[in-house]
C-alpha positions, 0 to 999 in steps of 0.5 A: 841294113842291106837286103843281103844282110837281112836275108843272111840274118833271117837264115841264121836265126832260123838255122836253115840253109840257103837251099831251104831258104830258097824253097821257103821263098819260092825261088831258085837256090842260085837266086838266094846265093846271088842275093846273099852275095849282093850280086843281085837284089829282087825287084821292088815288088818282090823285095817288099814281099820277101821282106814281109816274109822275112820279118815273120 
């Protein structure tokens, strides 16, 4: 599963918007949209921190 797929699943399960996800993750909303589109992926340290918070 890609990061974009994991993030989309996390957003759907929680019933939140990408904008709210950005607030919860402490990033700009455009960053979340880029991640969801697969256009960008966080750097390794940020990726690991985000995956830990997504698993919660």
